Structures are given as C-alpha cells and as structure tokens.
C-alpha positions in Angstrom: -27.7 -38.5 -5.3 -25.5 -35.8 -6.5 -27.8 -33.9 -8.8 -30.5 -34.3 -6.2 -28.7 -32.4 -3.5 -27.4 -30.0 -6.4 -31.3 -28.8 -7.0 -31.8 -29.0 -3.3 -29.4 -26.4 -2.1 -30.4 -24.1 -5.4 -33.9 -24.8 -4.2 -33.1 -23.7 -0.6 -31.4 -20.6 -1.6 -33.9 -19.4 -3.7 -36.8 -20.1 -1.1 -34.7 -18.3 1.6 -33.6 -14.6 0.0 -31.6 -14.4 3.2 -29.6 -17.6 2.5 -26.1 -16.1 3.5 -23.9 -19.7 3.4 -22.3 -19.7 0.4 -22.3 -22.6 -1.6 -21.7 -22.5 -5.6 -22.0 -25.2 -8.1 -18.9 -25.8 -9.9 -20.1 -26.6 -13.7 -17.0 -28.9 -14.7 -16.5 -30.8 -11.5 -20.1 -31.1 -10.9 -19.6 -30.3 -6.9 -20.7 -27.9 -4.1 -18.3 -25.0 -3.2 -18.4 -25.6 0.4 -18.6 -21.8 3.4 -14.7 -21.0 3.6 -13.9 -21.5 7.3 -12.4 -19.2 9.2 -8.9 -20.4 9.9 -9.2 -20.3 5.7 -10.5 -16.6 5.6 -7.8 -15.8 7.8 -4.7 -17.6 5.4 -6.8 -16.4 2.9 -6.4 -12.4 4.1 -2.9 -13.3 4.6 -1.7 -14.9 1.1 -3.7 -11.4 -0.3 -2.0 -9.4 1.5 1.6 -11.0 0.9 1.0 -10.7 -2.3 -0.4 -7.0 -2.6 2.6 -5.6 -0.5 4.9 -7.0 -2.1 4.2 -6.1 -6.2 3.4 -2.7 -4.6 6.3 -2.5 -2.3 8.8 -4.1 -5.6 6.6 -1.9 -7.4 7.8 1.2 -5.9 11.3 0.1 -5.4 11.9 0.3 -8.8 13.7 3.2 -10.9 11.2 5.8 -10.9 8.5 3.6 -9.1 8.1 6.9 -7.4 9.7 9.5 -9.5 7.5 8.5 -12.6 4.5 7.6 -10.8 1.3 8.3 -9.4 3.0 8.3 -6.2 5.8 11.0 -6.9 6.8 12.7 -4.1 6.5 16.6 -4.7 8.2 19.4 -2.8 6.3 20.6 0.0 5.3 24.3 -0.1 8.0 25.7 2.3 10.9 23.9 0.2 9.0 25.2 -3.2 9.2 29.0 -1.3 12.7 28.3 -0.9 13.5 26.8 -4.8 11.6 29.7 -5.9 13.9 32.6 -4.4 17.0 30.6 -4.7 16.6 30.0 -8.7 18.4 33.3 -9.7 21.5 32.3 -7.5 24.3 31.2 -9.1 24.6 27.4 -8.6 21.2 26.8 -7.7 19.1 27.6 -10.7 17.7 24.0 -11.4 17.4 22.9 -7.7 14.1 22.4 -7.6 14.6 19.5 -10.7 17.6 18.3 -8.4 15.8 18.3 -5.2 12.4 16.5 -6.5 14.1 13.4 -8.0 16.8 13.0 -4.8 13.8 12.7 -2.6 12.3 10.1 -4.9 15.2 8.5 -5.6 15.7 8.4 -2.0 11.8 6.9 -1.6 12.8 3.9 -4.0 15.7 3.0 -2.2 14.0 2.8 0.9 11.0 1.0 0.1 13.5 -2.3 -0.9 13.1 -2.7 3.0 9.2 -2.0 3.4 8.4 -5.7 2.0 9.4 -7.8 5.2 8.3 -5.2 8.1 4.7 -5.3 6.3 4.8 -9.1 6.1 6.1 -9.5 10.0 3.1 -7.0 10.8 0.5 -9.3 9.1 1.3 -12.4 11.4 -1.0 -10.7 14.0 -3.5 -10.7 12.1 -6.7 -12.2 13.9 -9.7 -15.0 12.7 -12.5 -12.0 13.9 -9.9 -9.2 12.0 -9.7 -11.6 8.6 -13.5 -11.8 8.1 -14.0 -7.7 9.2 -11.5 -7.1 6.5 -13.1 -9.8 4.5 -16.6 -8.0 4.4 -15.5 -4.6 4.6 -14.4 -2.1 2.1 -12.5 -2.1 -0.8 -9.6 -0.9 1.0 -10.4 -2.7 4.7 -6.8 -4.3 4.6 -5.5 -1.0 3.8 -6.5 0.8 6.4 -5.9 -2.3 8.8 -2.3 -2.0 7.9 -2.0 1.7 8.4 -4.1 2.0 11.9 -1.8 -1.2 12.9 1.7 -0.7 11.1 2.0 3.5 10.9 4.2 4.2 13.2 5.8 1.2 13.8 7.0 1.6 10.2 7.9 4.9 10.7 10.5 4.3 13.0 12.0 1.5 11.0 11.4 3.2 7.3 13.2 7.1 8.7 16.8 5.6 9.0 16.4 3.7 5.3 15.3 7.5 4.2 17.7 9.1 6.3 20.5 6.8 5.0 19.1 7.1 1.3 18.9 10.6 1.6 22.9 10.8 2.5 24.2 8.0 0.5 22.6 10.1 -2.7 23.6 13.7 -1.1 19.9 15.0 -1.1 20.3 16.1 2.8 23.5 18.1 1.9 22.0 19.8 -1.0 18.7 20.7 0.9 20.7 22.0 3.7 23.6 23.9 1.3 20.0 25.5 -0.4 18.2 25.8 3.4 21.4 27.7 4.8 21.8 29.8 1.3 17.7 30.9 1.8 18.1 31.6 5.5 21.1 34.3 5.0 18.4 35.8 2.9 17.5 39.3 5.0 14.0 39.3 6.2 13.0 35.4 5.4 11.5 33.5 8.0 13.8 30.8 8.3 13.2 27.5 7.7 14.0 23.8 8.7 16.5 22.2 6.9 15.7 18.5 7.6 13.3 16.4 4.5 13.6 13.3 6.7 10.5 13.1 8.0 8.7 14.7 5.4 10.0 12.5 2.7 9.3 9.3 5.2 6.1 10.4 5.9 5.0 10.8 1.8 6.5 7.8 1.2 4.5 5.4 3.5 1.7 7.2 2.1 2.5 6.0 -1.7 3.3 2.6 -0.2 -0.3 2.6 1.1 -1.8 3.9 -1.9 -0.2 1.5 -3.9 -0.9 -1.5 -1.4 -4.8 -0.1 -1.7 -4.8 -0.3 -5.5 -3.5 -4.4 -5.2 -6.3 -4.8 -3.0 -9.0 -3.3 -4.8 -7.9 -5.7 -7.8 -8.1 -9.0 -6.0 -11.5 -7.6 -4.5 -13.0 -6.5 -8.1 -10.8 -8.6 -10.8 -11.2 -12.4 -10.1 -8.2 -12.5 -12.7 -6.0 -11.6 -9.7 -6.9 -15.1 -7.2 -4.9 -16.9 -8.5 -4.7 -19.6 -6.3 -7.8 -22.4 -4.9 -7.9 -20.7 -1.5 -8.1 -16.8 -2.8 -10.9 -18.0 -5.2 -12.7 -19.5 -2.1 -12.1 -17.1 0.7 -13.2 -14.0 -1.7 -15.6 -15.8 -3.5 -17.5 -15.5 0.1 -16.8 -11.2 -0.4 -18.5 -11.4 -3.7 -21.5 -13.2 -2.8 -21.9 -11.2 1.0 -22.3 -8.2 -1.6 -24.9 -9.1 -3.9 
C-alpha cells in the first residue's frame, strides 16, 4: 500500500506541472514528507533567524570581528580630511590608525548587546510574515528585520556605542583632534561627535552579517541542522524550481 501511495503521489505531481504541494519521498524511510503548516513555517523562520542572529552577532563581537573583517568601519570623509591635516602636527602622526581601531573596537564591544535585542524583535513575526519571508528573496528576512527593528535597535545600540567609545577613549581622541583642527585658520568647522556615525555603520555591518547567514541557510542544506529547518526550507526549495 505504501508503494502504491508513493507512486500515485509521484504520478500526480508529474501529471500536473503546477503541483505546489511539497511532498518528497524519503529514500531511507520510504515515507512522504508533508507540507509544513503555517505554525511550523513560523517556528522554522524564527529558529533560522535566531541561529543567524546568534552567529552574526557573536562573530562581530569577537576581537577583530569588525576591525579585520569585510564589515570594518572606515573613517567618514570629513574625519579623513581632519586626519590628513593633522598628520604633521606633533601628537597626531598616527591619528587615523588610532581612530580606526578605536571605532571598530567600540562596535565590537557594543555588538555583544545586539543578540537579545534582535531575538526579542522576531517574536512578533506573524504567520503571514513568515510565509512571505520564506518564499521571498535571499535577504527577505534580513530586510524584514532592518525595516522593523532598525530604529529601536539604534535607540538601544547607540548608548552602548557611546559607552564603548568613551571606555576606550575614542571620543576623547576624536574631540581632541576635531578641536585642534577647528583652530586651524579658514577651515570649515567639523562636528566632534562620532557616536551617530559609528552606530549606523555598526548596525549596517550587523545586518550585513545576518544577511550572510540567511543566504547560507537558504542555499546550503548543511546549515539546516534540525528536522524543522529541513522541512520548512524544503518548501522554499520546491517553490524556486
């Protein structure tokens, strides 16, 4: 009877090219995998997001997670203008490298606080959101998180960045450099505040890293390490054929 059922299912799917019911024959078990329910899709997406968020945030929170990665925070143009002018002033010869490292160290320190903020945000994911994300683009989940959490994350992340930059002396260093620059005759005065820039760049890197993890789970079955993830993302695979 089991063989007849399997053959009937296969015949049906081959007969109707638009067959959108995801049912695979499990070779070893000889059974048919059922379509994931809306509840399973929601649970699977949340599990995948938590995994990706955990890996992404943990990676960036390590020493050199930002500073020696693709997400290194670079100096903005107005800051580079300052550092270029100050290189020949005693005490500022290495100002660019010092600022670069301190900014990235501040972001690494603040990234330790990001994971619980993200995890709390995905609890509001609806069944409709989950299905649209699952069947969406390679970065649909990352876009959803960016759209729904960017401002709340900024509001909570920024104080951590401020505290981190203060703790390692980055703000004091930049203020000293900016004040020195602003005393140069005829120059356009610049803002001595790095916090906003570093916070936005840190969040941009964080979303970028989460996007990497999302792409991995969408395209690499080895990253689907639970039965639920395998079942849910099998629906995505079938939808893209």
